[in-house]
C-alpha positions as CSV (number, residue, x, y, z in Angstrom):
1,M,63.2,39.7,85.4
2,I,62.8,43.3,85.7
3,H,61.4,45.0,83.3
4,H,63.1,48.6,82.8
5,G,59.1,49.9,81.6
6,D,58.0,49.6,84.8
7,T,60.6,51.0,86.6
8,E,61.0,53.9,84.5
9,A,56.8,54.6,84.5
10,R,56.6,54.1,88.2
11,S,60.1,57.0,88.2
12,E,57.5,59.1,86.2
13,L,54.9,59.0,88.8
14,L,57.3,60.0,91.2
15,H,58.3,62.8,89.9
16,E,54.8,64.0,88.7
17,E,53.7,64.0,91.6
18,L,57.1,65.6,93.4
19,T,56.5,68.1,91.0
20,E,52.7,68.8,92.1
21,Q,54.0,69.1,95.7
22,V,56.1,71.4,94.7
23,I,53.9,74.1,92.8
24,G,51.2,73.6,95.9
25,A,54.0,75.2,97.6
26,A,54.4,78.0,95.1
27,I,51.1,78.6,94.8
28,E,50.9,78.9,98.7
29,V,53.4,81.5,99.2
30,H,52.5,83.5,96.6
31,R,49.1,83.4,97.7
32,A,49.5,84.0,101.3
33,L,51.9,86.4,100.4
34,G,51.2,87.9,96.9
35,P,52.9,90.0,94.6
36,G,55.8,92.6,95.0
37,L,57.9,91.2,97.6
38,L,62.0,90.2,97.1
39,E,63.2,87.3,95.5
40,S,64.4,86.2,98.4
41,A,61.2,87.0,100.9
42,Y,59.4,84.0,98.3
43,E,62.5,81.4,98.6
44,E,63.0,81.7,102.6
45,C,59.0,81.2,102.5
46,L,58.8,78.4,100.2
47,C,61.0,77.1,102.2
48,R,59.6,76.7,105.0
49,E,56.1,76.1,103.1
50,L,58.3,73.0,101.2
51,N,58.9,72.2,105.0
52,L,55.9,71.2,106.1
53,R,55.3,69.2,103.1
54,G,58.2,66.6,104.0
55,L,59.9,67.5,100.7
56,A,63.8,67.3,100.8
57,F,65.8,70.4,99.8
58,A,68.3,72.4,99.6
59,A,69.7,75.9,98.9
60,P,72.8,74.8,97.2
61,G,73.9,78.7,96.8
62,P,77.1,79.6,93.9
63,A,77.9,76.3,92.3
64,A,81.4,75.6,90.2
65,S,81.2,74.8,86.7
66,R,83.3,73.0,84.7
67,I,83.6,73.9,81.2
68,Q,85.8,72.4,78.3
69,S,88.1,71.6,81.5
70,I,88.2,75.4,83.0
71,K,86.3,75.8,86.3
72,L,84.3,78.8,86.3
73,D,84.3,79.3,90.1
74,C,81.0,82.2,89.8
75,G,79.4,81.1,87.1
76,Y,76.1,81.1,88.7
77,R,73.8,80.4,91.4
78,L,70.9,77.8,91.9
79,D,68.3,78.9,93.7
80,L,66.6,75.2,95.0
81,V,66.7,71.8,94.0
82,V,64.3,69.5,95.7
83,D,64.7,65.9,96.3
84,D,67.8,66.3,94.1
85,A,65.7,65.8,91.6
86,V,63.8,69.1,90.4
87,V,65.7,73.0,90.1
88,L,63.9,76.1,91.4
89,E,64.6,79.3,89.7
90,L,62.7,82.1,91.5
91,K,61.7,84.8,89.2
92,C,60.0,88.4,90.6
93,V,59.1,89.9,87.5
94,E,55.8,90.5,85.6
95,D,56.5,88.3,82.6
96,I,59.3,85.1,81.8
97,L,61.4,86.3,79.0
98,P,63.4,84.2,76.6
99,V,66.3,85.3,78.6
100,H,65.3,83.5,82.2
101,E,64.0,80.8,80.1
102,A,67.7,79.9,78.7
103,Q,69.4,80.8,82.0
104,L,67.2,77.9,83.8
105,L,68.2,75.4,80.5
106,T,72.0,77.0,80.8
107,Y,71.8,75.9,85.2
108,L,70.2,72.3,84.3
109,K,72.5,71.8,81.8
110,L,75.3,72.6,84.3
111,T,74.4,70.7,86.7
112,G,73.1,67.3,84.4
113,K,70.0,67.6,85.9
114,H,68.5,67.6,82.3
115,G,64.4,67.2,82.6
116,H,62.3,65.8,79.5
117,D,60.0,68.5,80.1
118,H,61.2,71.6,79.2
């Protein structure tokens, strides 16, 4: 007998562990490099750190989207997707603004990678 609650709990635990690993990798990169660099420098170093931690990731680049049956070839660019479960949007800014949060939520909506937390 399969208990869906057990499967969901295990899945949630795996996502929590993955999220902890991703946050740890990002903190390590920022600790090593410090502030003030371009996002591309942080992205390259984060990819190396994720690789060292054995995490699967992709830098999908420009992604096409469909909105009401209209294909958009230049809609958005995902920075990194880790383990096909965590979408990373890298920002080098003083403060996270509401527009940054809205951008990430739109990416999640368009990719179908909705999470339980925002």
